[in-house]
C-alpha positions as CSV (number, residue, x, y, z in Angstrom):
1,X,-27.6,-23.0,-57.2
2,X,-27.3,-21.0,-54.0
3,X,-25.2,-23.7,-52.3
4,X,-22.7,-23.6,-55.3
5,X,-22.5,-19.8,-54.9
6,X,-21.8,-20.1,-51.2
7,X,-19.1,-22.7,-51.9
8,X,-17.5,-20.6,-54.5
9,X,-17.4,-17.5,-52.4
10,X,-16.2,-19.6,-49.4
11,X,-13.2,-20.8,-51.5
12,X,-12.4,-17.2,-52.6
13,X,-12.3,-16.2,-49.0
14,X,-10.0,-19.2,-48.1
15,X,-7.6,-18.2,-50.9
16,X,-7.4,-14.6,-49.6
17,X,-6.8,-15.9,-46.1
18,X,-3.8,-18.0,-47.2
19,X,-2.2,-15.0,-48.9
20,X,-2.8,-12.8,-45.7
21,X,-0.3,-15.0,-43.8
22,X,2.5,-13.3,-45.6
23,X,1.3,-9.8,-44.5
24,X,0.9,-11.1,-40.9
25,X,4.4,-12.6,-41.0
26,X,5.7,-9.2,-42.2
27,X,4.1,-7.4,-39.3
28,X,5.6,-9.8,-36.8
29,X,9.1,-9.7,-38.2
30,X,9.0,-5.9,-38.5
31,X,7.8,-5.7,-34.9
32,X,10.2,-8.1,-33.4
33,X,13.2,-6.4,-35.1
34,X,12.3,-2.9,-34.0
35,X,11.0,-3.7,-30.5
36,X,14.0,-5.9,-29.6
37,X,16.3,-2.9,-30.0
38,X,14.4,-0.5,-27.8
39,X,15.2,-1.9,-24.3
40,X,13.1,-2.3,-21.1
41,X,9.8,-0.4,-21.3
42,X,6.4,-0.2,-19.4
43,X,3.2,-0.1,-21.3
44,X,0.6,2.5,-20.3
45,X,-3.1,1.9,-21.3
46,X,-6.2,4.0,-21.0
47,X,-9.0,5.7,-22.8
48,X,-8.4,7.4,-26.1
49,X,-11.3,9.7,-25.2
50,X,-9.7,11.4,-22.2
51,X,-9.4,15.1,-22.9
52,X,-6.2,17.2,-22.1
53,X,-8.0,19.1,-19.3
54,X,-9.0,15.9,-17.4
55,X,-7.0,15.0,-14.3
56,X,-6.3,11.5,-15.7
57,X,-4.4,13.1,-18.5
58,X,-2.0,14.9,-16.2
59,X,-1.8,11.8,-14.0
60,X,-0.7,9.6,-17.1
61,X,1.9,12.2,-18.0
62,X,3.3,12.3,-14.4
63,X,3.4,8.6,-14.3
64,X,5.2,8.3,-17.6
65,X,7.8,10.8,-16.6
66,X,8.4,9.0,-13.4
67,X,8.8,5.7,-15.2
68,X,11.4,7.2,-17.6
69,X,13.3,8.7,-14.7
70,X,13.7,5.3,-13.2
71,X,15.3,3.8,-16.3
72,X,12.3,2.5,-18.4
73,X,10.9,3.5,-21.7
74,X,7.1,4.0,-22.2
75,X,5.0,2.1,-24.7
76,X,1.5,3.2,-25.6
77,X,-1.0,2.5,-28.4
78,X,0.4,5.7,-30.1
79,X,-3.1,7.5,-30.2
80,X,-4.9,10.2,-28.4
81,X,-6.1,10.5,-24.8
82,X,-4.2,8.6,-22.2
83,X,-1.9,7.3,-24.8
84,X,-0.8,10.8,-25.8
85,X,-0.4,11.9,-22.2
86,X,1.9,9.0,-21.5
87,X,4.0,9.6,-24.6
88,X,4.1,13.2,-23.7
89,X,5.4,12.5,-20.2
90,X,8.1,10.2,-21.6
91,X,9.2,12.5,-24.4
92,X,9.3,15.6,-22.1
93,X,11.4,13.8,-19.6
94,X,13.9,12.8,-22.2
95,X,13.0,9.0,-22.3
96,X,12.1,6.4,-24.8
97,X,8.6,7.0,-26.1
98,X,7.0,4.2,-28.2
99,X,3.9,4.1,-30.1
100,X,2.2,0.9,-31.5
101,X,-0.3,2.4,-33.8
102,X,-3.3,0.9,-35.5
103,X,-5.7,2.3,-38.0
104,X,-9.1,2.7,-36.5
105,X,-12.2,4.5,-37.8
106,X,-12.9,7.9,-36.3
107,X,-10.4,7.5,-33.5
108,X,-6.8,6.5,-34.0
109,X,-4.2,9.0,-35.1
110,X,-0.5,9.4,-34.3
111,X,0.1,11.6,-31.4
112,X,3.1,14.0,-31.7
113,X,5.1,12.7,-28.8
114,X,6.1,9.3,-30.1
115,X,9.8,9.0,-31.1
116,X,9.7,9.0,-34.9
117,X,11.9,6.0,-35.2
118,X,9.7,4.1,-32.7
119,X,6.4,4.6,-34.2
120,X,5.2,1.3,-35.5
121,X,1.9,0.8,-37.5
122,X,-0.2,-2.4,-37.4
123,X,-3.2,-3.7,-39.4
124,X,-3.8,-6.6,-37.0
125,X,-4.8,-6.2,-33.3
126,X,-3.4,-9.6,-32.4
127,X,0.1,-8.8,-33.8
128,X,0.1,-5.4,-31.9
129,X,-1.0,-7.3,-28.7
130,X,1.9,-9.6,-29.0
131,X,4.3,-6.6,-29.1
132,X,2.8,-5.1,-26.0
133,X,3.1,-8.4,-23.9
134,X,6.4,-9.6,-25.2
135,X,8.4,-6.4,-24.7
136,X,6.6,-4.7,-21.7
137,X,8.2,-4.9,-18.2
138,X,4.9,-4.0,-16.8
139,X,1.3,-2.8,-17.6
140,X,0.1,0.5,-16.1
141,X,-3.6,0.5,-16.7
142,X,-5.4,3.8,-16.4
143,X,-9.2,4.2,-16.5
144,X,-10.5,3.3,-20.0
145,X,-13.1,1.5,-22.1
146,X,-13.6,-1.9,-23.7
147,X,-10.1,-1.7,-25.4
148,X,-8.3,-1.1,-22.1
149,X,-10.3,-3.9,-20.4
150,X,-9.4,-6.3,-23.3
151,X,-5.6,-5.6,-22.8
152,X,-6.0,-5.9,-19.0
153,X,-7.8,-9.2,-19.0
154,X,-5.6,-10.8,-21.7
155,X,-2.5,-10.0,-19.7
156,X,-3.9,-11.4,-16.6
157,X,-5.0,-14.6,-18.4
158,X,-1.6,-15.0,-20.0
159,X,0.1,-14.7,-16.6
160,X,-2.4,-16.8,-14.8
161,X,-1.9,-19.7,-17.3
162,X,1.9,-19.4,-17.3
163,X,1.9,-18.5,-21.0
164,X,4.1,-15.5,-20.3
165,X,6.4,-14.8,-17.3
166,X,4.9,-12.8,-14.5
167,X,5.1,-9.1,-14.7
168,X,3.5,-6.3,-12.8
169,X,-0.1,-5.3,-13.8
170,X,-0.8,-2.0,-12.0
171,X,-4.4,-0.5,-12.1
172,X,-4.3,3.3,-11.4
173,X,-7.3,5.0,-9.6
174,X,-9.0,2.8,-7.0
175,X,-12.1,4.8,-7.4
176,X,-12.3,3.7,-11.0
177,X,-11.2,0.1,-10.7
178,X,-12.3,-0.7,-7.1
179,X,-15.7,-1.8,-8.0
180,X,-14.5,-4.2,-10.6
181,X,-11.8,-5.6,-8.2
182,X,-14.6,-6.2,-5.6
183,X,-16.8,-7.9,-8.2
184,X,-13.9,-10.2,-9.1
185,X,-13.3,-11.0,-5.4
186,X,-16.9,-11.3,-4.2
187,X,-18.3,-13.0,-7.4
188,X,-15.6,-14.8,-9.3
189,X,-13.8,-16.0,-6.3
190,X,-16.1,-16.1,-3.3
191,X,-19.5,-16.8,-4.8
192,X,-18.5,-19.0,-7.8
193,X,-15.1,-20.2,-7.3
194,X,-14.0,-19.3,-10.8
195,X,-10.6,-18.1,-10.0
196,X,-8.1,-19.0,-7.3
197,X,-7.3,-16.8,-4.3
198,X,-3.7,-16.3,-5.6
199,X,-5.1,-14.7,-8.8
200,X,-6.0,-11.6,-6.9
201,X,-2.3,-10.9,-6.3
202,X,-1.7,-10.7,-10.1
203,X,-2.9,-7.0,-10.0
204,X,-2.1,-4.0,-7.9
205,X,-4.4,-1.1,-7.2
206,X,-2.7,2.4,-6.8
207,X,-3.3,6.1,-7.0
208,X,0.0,7.8,-7.4
209,X,3.0,7.8,-9.7
210,X,5.1,7.0,-6.6
211,X,3.2,3.8,-6.0
212,X,3.5,2.7,-9.6
213,X,7.3,3.1,-9.3
214,X,7.5,1.4,-5.9
215,X,5.8,-1.7,-7.4
216,X,7.9,-1.8,-10.5
217,X,11.3,-1.4,-8.5
218,X,10.3,-4.0,-5.9
219,X,9.5,-6.4,-8.6
220,X,12.8,-5.9,-10.6
221,X,14.9,-5.9,-7.6
222,X,14.1,-9.7,-7.6
223,X,13.6,-10.4,-11.2
224,X,15.5,-9.9,-14.6
225,X,14.5,-7.3,-17.2
226,X,13.9,-9.4,-20.3
227,X,11.3,-10.1,-23.0
228,X,8.4,-12.1,-21.6
229,X,8.6,-15.0,-23.8
């Protein structure tokens, strides 16, 4: 009897999964249509928990403003913390300010600095991630938590495996990221050989807005601005 109940419940779940395909397709279609019209942008990631009085908040604002002044728009997750700071910098500098929002318990809400016609809402993390990777000309990664690390390592993996074209991945704040980078070098590369020496070149460690711009401009002096796949 218990096995029959399990089987019945399993079939109900499978049926619901099939219908979910249409919702997923709808999110992809809506995202592709809107993002394809926005133009070249740089994504800025970081903790949603960063307070306005924290130095990282102002640093993210300054970086976003500099990015806009050099001809790029700014994409964030559309929420609070570093995301809000980056959208604020882009908005106040008169540039494109995009928010890829997602409903999260106790955390996510629209920040007021996203352009109203460029505020997209998602139910699925994986659809949202595709939009970030496809339409970003670079990733600027501020200090953050698990979500920030998730976005960072997915981007590095996609570039490493040639699933997307190479683009700049820039880690801001060597004090925060330096320990992780040393672990990658000393443990993943030197001790266990789990990555190649060239993989270390997929990321850049910087501390200032000027260094971020220098890396972006140097890369796109030699490469075309276009969607990554």
